[in-house]
C-alpha positions in Angstrom: 174.8 138.9 150.1 176.9 139.6 147.0 178.5 143.0 146.7 177.7 144.0 143.2 179.9 147.0 143.5 183.0 144.9 144.2 182.0 142.2 141.7 181.8 144.8 139.0 185.4 145.7 139.4 187.9 144.4 136.9 190.5 142.6 139.1 193.5 140.9 137.7 194.3 137.6 139.5 197.4 136.8 137.5 199.9 139.0 139.5 202.7 136.9 141.1 205.7 139.2 141.5 206.4 142.7 142.8 206.4 144.5 139.4 203.1 142.9 138.3 201.4 143.7 141.6 202.6 147.3 141.4 201.6 147.7 137.8 198.1 146.3 138.3 197.5 148.4 141.5 198.5 151.6 139.6 196.1 150.6 136.8 193.4 149.8 139.3 193.7 153.3 141.0 193.7 155.1 137.6 190.6 153.2 136.4 188.4 153.4 139.6 189.8 156.4 141.5 190.7 158.9 138.7 189.5 161.9 140.6 190.7 160.9 144.0 194.4 160.3 143.3 196.6 161.4 140.3 200.2 161.6 141.6 201.9 158.4 140.5 205.5 159.7 140.8 208.0 157.5 142.6 208.3 159.8 145.6 204.6 160.3 146.2 202.9 159.0 149.4 200.4 157.1 147.3 203.1 155.2 145.5 204.6 154.3 148.8 201.4 152.5 149.9 201.1 150.8 146.5 204.7 149.5 146.7 204.1 148.3 150.3 201.0 146.4 149.1 203.0 145.0 146.2 205.8 143.9 148.6 203.3 142.0 150.8 201.7 140.4 147.8 205.1 139.3 146.4 206.1 137.7 149.7 202.8 135.9 150.1 202.9 134.7 146.5 206.4 133.4 146.9 205.6 131.4 150.1 202.4 130.0 148.6 204.3 128.8 145.6 207.2 127.5 147.8 204.9 125.6 150.1 203.0 124.1 147.2 206.3 123.0 145.6 207.5 121.5 148.9 204.4 119.2 148.9 205.7 117.3 145.9 208.5 114.7 146.3 209.9 115.6 142.8 210.4 119.3 143.6 210.8 119.5 147.4 214.2 121.0 148.4 214.1 121.1 152.2 215.5 118.0 153.9 212.7 117.8 156.5 210.1 117.9 153.8 211.8 115.3 151.6 212.2 113.0 154.6 208.5 113.5 155.6 207.4 112.7 152.1 209.7 109.7 151.9 208.2 108.3 155.1 204.7 108.9 153.7 205.7 106.9 150.6 207.0 104.0 152.7 210.7 104.6 152.6 212.7 104.9 155.8 215.8 106.9 155.4 219.2 105.7 156.6 221.1 108.2 158.8 224.4 106.6 157.9 225.6 103.4 156.3 228.0 101.1 158.1 231.2 99.7 156.5 231.4 95.9 156.5 234.2 93.4 156.2 235.0 89.8 156.9 236.9 89.0 160.1 239.1 86.0 160.5 238.7 84.6 164.0 241.3 82.1 165.3 242.0 80.1 168.4 244.1 77.2 169.5 242.8 73.7 170.5 244.9 70.8 171.8 245.4 67.7 169.8 244.1 64.2 170.7 244.5 60.7 169.4 241.5 59.4 167.6 240.3 55.8 167.3 242.6 55.1 164.3 245.6 56.4 166.3 246.0 59.7 164.4 246.5 63.1 165.9 243.4 65.3 165.3 242.1 68.5 166.8 240.1 68.1 170.0 236.8 69.8 169.1 235.7 69.4 172.7 237.4 72.7 173.2 236.1 74.4 170.0 234.6 77.7 171.0 231.0 78.8 170.2 231.1 82.6 170.0 227.9 84.6 170.2 227.1 87.3 167.6 227.8 90.9 168.7 231.5 90.5 169.4 233.0 94.0 169.5 236.3 94.6 167.8 238.3 97.9 167.9 240.6 99.3 165.2 244.2 99.5 166.3 244.4 103.0 164.6 241.4 104.5 166.4 239.7 103.1 169.4 236.5 105.0 168.6 236.0 102.9 165.4 234.2 99.7 166.5 232.9 96.7 164.6 230.5 94.0 165.7 230.0 90.5 164.3 226.6 89.9 162.8 226.5 86.1 163.2 227.6 83.5 165.8 230.8 81.6 165.2 230.7 77.9 166.1 234.1 76.4 165.4 232.7 72.9 165.8 229.9 73.4 163.2 230.4 71.9 159.8 229.1 74.5 157.3 229.9 74.2 153.6 229.5 78.0 153.2 231.8 78.8 156.1 234.1 75.8 156.8 236.5 75.6 159.7 240.1 75.9 158.5 242.5 73.7 160.4 246.3 73.8 160.5 249.1 72.5 162.8 250.2 75.3 165.1 252.8 73.5 167.3 254.6 70.2 167.3 256.5 68.3 170.0 260.1 67.0 169.8 258.9 64.0 167.9 257.1 66.1 165.3 253.7 65.2 166.5 251.1 68.0 166.6 250.3 69.3 170.1 248.1 72.3 169.1 246.0 73.1 166.1 244.9 76.5 164.9 241.2 76.8 164.0 240.1 79.6 161.8 236.6 80.8 160.7 235.4 83.9 158.9 232.4 86.0 160.0 230.8 89.2 158.7 231.4 92.3 160.8 229.6 95.7 160.6 230.7 99.0 162.1 228.9 100.3 165.1 229.1 100.5 168.9 226.6 99.2 171.4 224.6 101.8 173.5 222.1 101.0 176.3 219.4 103.6 177.1 216.9 103.4 180.0 213.6 105.2 179.9 211.1 105.4 182.8 207.5 105.3 181.6 204.6 106.5 183.7 200.9 106.4 182.8 200.1 104.9 179.4 199.9 107.3 176.5 198.5 106.7 173.0 201.4 106.3 170.5 204.0 107.0 173.1 207.3 108.2 171.6 210.9 108.0 172.7 213.6 110.0 171.0 217.1 108.4 171.4 219.8 110.8 172.5 222.4 109.7 169.9 222.3 110.4 166.2 223.2 107.9 163.5 221.4 104.9 165.0 222.2 102.0 162.8 220.0 99.3 164.3 217.7 98.7 167.3 219.0 95.6 168.9 216.5 95.0 171.6 213.8 96.7 173.7 212.7 95.1 177.0 210.6 96.4 179.9 211.4 95.9 183.6 209.3 92.7 183.7 211.4 91.1 181.0 208.9 91.4 178.2 210.4 91.9 174.8 209.1 94.6 172.5 209.5 93.9 168.8 210.3 96.3 165.9 207.8 96.3 163.0 207.7 98.3 159.8 204.2 99.6 160.7 202.2 99.5 163.9 199.3 97.8 162.0 201.6 94.7 161.5 200.9 92.4 164.3 203.0 89.4 163.3 206.8 89.3 163.2 209.4 86.9 162.0 211.7 85.3 164.6 215.0 83.6 163.8 215.4 80.5 165.9 218.6 78.5 166.0 218.2 75.1 164.3 219.9 73.2 167.1 219.2 70.0 169.1 218.2 72.1 172.0 215.5 74.1 170.2 214.6 71.9 167.3 215.5 68.2 167.8 213.5 67.1 164.8 215.0 69.5 162.2 218.5 69.8 163.7 219.6 67.2 161.2 219.6 70.0 158.6 221.6 72.4 160.7 224.6 72.2 158.5 222.7 73.7 155.5 220.0 75.5 157.4 221.4 76.9 160.7 218.2 79.0 161.5 214.5 78.5 161.3 211.9 81.2 160.6 208.8 81.4 162.7 205.9 83.8 163.0 205.0 85.4 166.3 201.8 87.4 166.9 202.3 90.1 169.5 200.8 93.4 170.7 204.1 94.5 172.1 205.6 96.3 169.1 207.0 99.6 168.0 208.2 101.3 164.9 211.2 103.6 164.3 211.2 106.9 162.6 214.4 108.5 161.4 214.1 112.3 161.6 215.6 114.9 159.3 218.3 115.7 161.8 219.4 112.0 161.9 217.9 111.3 165.3 215.7 108.2 165.8 212.3 108.1 167.4 210.6 105.0 168.7 206.8 105.0 168.5 204.7 102.5 170.4 201.1 101.4 170.0 197.8 103.0 170.8 196.2 100.8 173.5 196.7 98.5 176.4 196.1 94.8 176.9 192.7 95.0 178.7 191.2 93.3 175.6 193.0 90.9 173.3 192.4 92.5 169.9 194.5 89.8 168.2 191.7 87.4 169.0 188.6 89.6 169.0 188.1 91.8 166.0 184.7 93.4 165.3 182.8 92.3 162.2 181.7 95.0 159.8 178.3 93.2 159.4 177.6 93.1 163.1 179.1 96.3 164.5 176.5 98.4 166.3 173.5 96.2 165.6 172.7 95.7 169.3 173.4 99.3 170.5 169.7 100.1 171.0 168.1 96.7 171.6 170.5 94.5 173.4 170.4 94.6 177.2 173.3 92.2 178.0 175.8 93.6 175.6 178.4 95.1 177.9 180.9 96.4 175.3 179.0 97.7 172.4 180.8 99.0 169.3 180.0 102.2 167.6 179.9 101.9 163.8 181.5 105.3 163.5 184.6 104.5 165.6 184.9 100.7 165.7 188.5 101.0 164.5 189.4 102.7 167.8 190.7 99.5 169.4 194.0 98.2 170.5 194.8 96.8 167.0 197.9 99.1 166.7 199.6 97.4 169.6 200.1 98.1 173.3 201.5 101.2 174.9 204.1 100.7 177.7 203.0 101.9 181.1 204.5 102.1 184.7 207.7 100.4 183.7 211.3 101.0 182.7 212.3 100.3 179.1 215.8 99.2 178.3 216.8 99.9 174.7 220.0 98.5 173.2 221.1 99.9 169.8 224.1 100.4 167.7 225.4 103.8 166.6 228.3 104.7 164.4 229.2 103.9 160.8 229.7 106.6 158.2 232.8 107.3 156.1 235.1 107.0 159.1 234.2 103.3 159.4 236.0 102.6 156.1 239.3 101.2 157.5 242.3 99.5 155.9 243.0 95.8 156.1 244.8 94.3 159.1 243.6 97.1 161.4 240.7 95.4 163.3 242.7 93.4 165.8 241.6 94.4 169.3 238.7 92.5 170.9 236.6 94.7 173.2 233.8 92.3 174.3 233.2 88.7 173.5 230.6 86.2 174.8 230.5 82.5 174.5 227.7 80.0 174.5 227.9 77.2 177.1 230.8 74.9 176.3 232.1 74.0 179.7 229.1 72.4 181.3 230.5 68.9 181.0 234.1 69.7 181.7 236.0 68.9 184.9 238.2 71.4 186.7 241.4 70.6 184.7 239.5 70.8 181.4 237.8 74.0 182.4 241.3 75.5 183.0 242.4 74.4 179.6 239.3 76.0 178.1 240.0 79.3 179.8 243.5 79.3 178.2 241.9 78.5 174.9 239.6 81.5 175.2 242.6 83.7 175.9 244.2 82.5 172.6 241.4 84.0 170.5 242.7 86.5 167.9 240.9 88.5 165.1 242.0 90.3 162.0 240.4 91.7 158.9 242.4 90.4 155.8 240.3 92.7 153.6 239.6 96.5 154.1 236.2 97.5 155.5 234.2 99.2 152.8 230.8 100.6 152.2 230.6 103.1 155.0 229.1 106.5 154.1 227.4 109.5 155.7 223.8 110.5 155.5 221.8 110.1 152.3 221.6 113.2 150.2 218.2 114.9 149.4 218.3 113.6 145.8 219.0 110.0 147.0 216.1 110.1 149.5 213.8 111.5 146.7 214.7 108.8 144.2 214.5 106.0 146.7 211.2 107.2 148.1 209.7 107.3 144.6 211.1 103.8 143.9 209.7 102.4 147.2 206.2 103.7 146.4 206.2 102.0 143.0 207.3 98.6 144.4 205.5 98.8 147.8 207.9 96.2 149.1 205.7 93.6 147.7 206.1 90.7 145.3 203.8 91.3 142.3 205.6 90.3 139.1 207.4 87.0 138.3 210.8 88.8 138.8 209.7 90.1 142.2 209.1 86.5 143.4 212.4 85.2 142.0 214.4 88.1 143.5 212.7 87.7 146.9 213.6 84.0 146.8 217.2 84.7 146.1 217.2 87.4 148.8 216.4 85.0 151.6 219.4 85.0 154.0 221.5 81.9 153.5 221.3 81.0 157.2 217.7 80.0 156.5 218.7 77.8 153.6 220.4 78.3 150.2 218.2 79.0 147.2 220.5 78.4 144.2 217.9 78.5 141.4 214.3 79.8 141.3 211.6 79.9 138.6 208.0 81.2 138.7 205.0 80.3 136.6 201.3 80.8 137.0 199.5 77.8 138.6 198.4 75.4 135.8 200.2 77.1 133.0 202.4 74.1 132.6 199.7 71.5 133.4 199.7 68.9 130.6 197.4 66.1 131.7 195.1 64.1 129.4 197.2 61.5 127.7 200.0 61.8 130.2 197.5 61.0 133.0 196.3 57.9 131.2 199.8 56.7 130.7 200.6 57.3 134.3 197.5 55.4 135.5 198.4 52.4 133.3 202.0 52.5 134.6 203.3 52.9 131.0 205.8 55.7 132.1 208.2 56.0 134.9 210.7 58.9 135.4 210.9 59.9 131.8 210.9 63.5 130.9 209.6 64.5 127.5 209.7 67.9 125.8 206.0 68.1 126.5 206.2 67.6 130.2 207.1 65.4 133.1 205.0 62.7 134.7 203.9 65.3 137.3 200.3 66.6 137.6 199.8 69.8 139.4 196.3 69.0 140.6 193.0 68.7 138.9 191.8 72.1 140.1 194.1 75.0 139.4 194.0 78.2 141.4 193.8 81.2 139.1 195.3 83.4 141.8 198.2 81.0 142.7 201.7 80.8 141.3 204.2 78.0 141.4 207.7 78.7 142.6 210.3 76.1 141.6 213.6 76.0 143.5 216.8 74.1 143.8 219.7 74.3 146.2 223.5 73.5 146.2 225.2 70.8 148.1 228.6 71.2 149.7 230.3 70.6 146.3 228.1 73.2 144.5 226.0 70.5 142.8 222.3 71.0 142.3 220.1 69.1 144.7 216.5 69.2 145.8 216.1 71.4 148.9 215.2 69.7 152.2 211.9 70.2 153.9 213.2 72.9 156.2 214.2 75.1 153.3 210.7 74.9 151.9 209.3 75.9 155.3 211.6 78.8 155.8 211.1 80.1 152.3 207.3 79.9 152.7 207.5 82.0 156.0 209.9 84.4 154.4 207.8 85.0 151.3 204.6 85.4 153.2 205.6 88.9 154.3 206.0 90.0 150.7 203.3 88.3 148.7 199.9 89.8 148.0 197.1 88.7 150.2 195.1 87.1 147.4 198.1 85.3 145.9 198.5 81.6 146.6 202.1 80.3 146.6 203.0 76.7 145.8 206.7 75.9 146.4 208.2 72.8 144.9 211.5 71.6 143.4 212.5 72.0 139.8 213.9 69.0 137.9 217.5 68.4 137.2 218.6 67.0 133.9 222.2 65.8 134.1 224.0 65.9 130.7 227.4 65.0 129.3 229.2 66.2 126.2 231.3 64.3 123.7 233.0 66.3 120.9 235.7 65.9 118.3 237.9 68.6 116.9 240.7 68.9 114.3 243.8 70.9 115.2 246.0 73.2 113.0 249.5 72.2 112.3 252.3 73.3 114.6 249.9 73.3 117.6 250.2 70.9 120.5 247.1 68.7 120.3 246.8 68.0 124.0 247.1 71.7 124.9 244.4 72.7 122.3 242.1 69.9 123.5 242.6 70.9 127.1 241.7 74.5 126.3 238.6 73.5 124.4 237.4 71.4 127.4 238.1 74.4 129.7 236.0 76.7 127.4 233.1 74.2 127.6 233.4 73.9 131.3 233.3 77.6 131.7 230.3 77.9 129.3 228.3 75.3 131.4 229.3 76.6 134.8 226.2 76.1 136.8 226.1 79.6 138.3 225.5 80.9 134.7 222.4 78.7 134.1 218.8 79.2 135.1 215.8 77.0 135.2 214.1 76.5 131.8 217.0 77.9 129.9 217.7 76.2 126.5 221.1 75.3 125.2 222.2 76.9 121.9 224.5 74.3 120.4 225.7 76.8 117.8 226.9 79.2 120.6 228.8 76.4 122.3 230.5 75.3 119.0 231.3 79.0 118.3 233.1 79.3 121.6 235.1 76.2 121.0 236.0 77.3 117.5 237.5 80.5 119.0 240.1 78.4 120.9 243.6 79.0 119.4 244.6 76.1 117.3 241.2 74.6 116.6 240.7 74.0 112.8 237.2 72.7 112.9 234.6 70.8 115.0 234.0 67.4 113.6 231.1 66.4 116.0 229.4 67.8 119.0 226.9 65.7 120.9 225.0 66.1 124.2 223.8 63.0 126.0 221.5 62.4 129.0 223.2 61.0 132.1 220.9 59.3 134.6 221.2 57.2 137.7 222.0 54.2 135.5 225.3 56.0 134.6 226.3 56.7 138.2 225.5 59.3 140.9 223.2 61.4 138.7 219.6 62.5 138.7 217.0 59.8 138.0 215.3 62.0 135.4 215.5 60.8 131.8 215.2 63.2 128.9 214.8 62.8 125.1 217.7 64.9 124.0 217.2 64.2 120.2 213.5 64.9 120.4 214.0 68.2 122.2 216.6 69.5 119.8 215.3 71.7 117.0 217.5 73.8 114.7 220.5 73.2 117.0 218.7 74.4 120.1 218.1 72.0 122.9 214.9 73.0 124.7 214.2 72.0 128.3 211.0 70.3 129.4 207.8 72.3 129.8 208.0 71.2 133.4 210.6 73.6 134.9 214.0 71.9 134.6 217.6 72.8 134.3 220.5 71.3 132.5 223.6 70.5 134.6 227.0 69.0 133.9 227.4 67.5 137.3 231.1 66.5 137.0 232.8 68.7 134.4 236.1 66.9 134.7 234.7 63.6 133.6 231.4 64.4 131.8 233.0 66.4 129.1 234.9 64.1 126.7 236.9 65.4 123.7 239.0 63.9 121.0 241.4 65.2 118.4 240.8 63.7 114.9 
């Protein structure tokens, strides 16, 4: 029942501070209790109660406003609230950041005589060091670094070659020992092992690690040897595994090991956990909801069939209730009656920024099997080789910093929400392709188009069917048809790689496979992704210049060629980028001593001219207003051999 007496009162709801509460209460008493109370002096008993009520109102108003403000990422000021909101938006804070540096690892190997009678290093003794080698700083033993990749001195890798030099010679000047050196990335952090006894299963079981500033969870295994995998969210039931591309694991694809040392594979598992970084920089591990009594990765209830047999079926032993069919084990398993062993790295921060030549003490080092085929004498030599291992950091370790500030967490949280860690735009796909770790294959160039947007069939198809074209590229397209049926939800990703000399090449099949697996975790569910190679158009340049008096013609010509080489450096060029001839000529004209450019011509170099691409291109037909346009089919211009493909003369 409404109280008309109360509703008839004129109540001001705009009061928010002490003075406004007090003023409104005084006016309220004067208006509605004029004969009951008249003493409004500051020392009266009535004013004491009015001020007490105003005090309470002011405090409540403040905390209501404060809590409302703390619910918005843009205005929250307490760290715990900002961290909670960042987690809600999908951003996981970093307690600290580790400093990183490159370590030079060296060891000796004896020499041997090869088939041609020359002294060469005996790579039979080349060491294969596992990742995770711990190195201490000679200035502070509490500062530890770990290697993030294995180091195989016998591996031929163009990105990380093995440097060889003579270390010792005999009396006749013949080498007796060689020094092998490789570089490897190292990150600050020390290894910690933590054991937790788990009893009866609990939904969303949590473990809070005792140390702060946990950088990375290395592994989590139970007493039965089962491995638990870290995932961004418990609803993600597939993870990416990095598998060495070696003869032992992958005999078929190991031929590509020099360029692609690792293979990406997907694993579907219920044994998973996620990590939560708390506001006090501690880390909590949260496990799944259910157990393995029913394999939810195989049996998933259909929305159309859920509950349809609840009242009629007699032989349906496990009916699903439509109101709670999501209460299954789809968020992963919960550990029970076991002991979890968690290995993780802690450390980092500003203290991990150390000077060069300070990381020299090896704390722990592990090797892969290298002595299984050695006799006793060779095994003794190998042990001496292991004792010769030395490390040093030629460059200082940089990048270490303490916890993120509130403002940094706020900005990164808002940015994460807008991107959602997904590839949506063309630039997203290109950046993700470039971001694939090089151990899964090098992506030198990437270009994205919508499926079918470059599809030029009709007359081209007819010519192809009648064999009237071969490998000729025209400004209107290549002799490649993308399929008669185009997927409106698919995109085409065109890629190229580098060879050991930093020349563009078509990627091998393993790079395509790894990139496909890598991109799957970022692309939208409804997006189709076609990955293929772009086309390489090799070109050469011939030009003539006149030189001012009193200038050495050879020096001027050499400088002009150097400018052109720098202009066409392959790292500066992207797929489907045109060549502005006027810009090139302008750069050449800026060379000191150049009077004028008499001629400047670009020609197409193909397999007929040597070790070039087989693609032919109509340079003259594709040049309009001194701009050389690439083919509609994604292609890139490359001067493959700058020292011989750029020819200049002084006239």
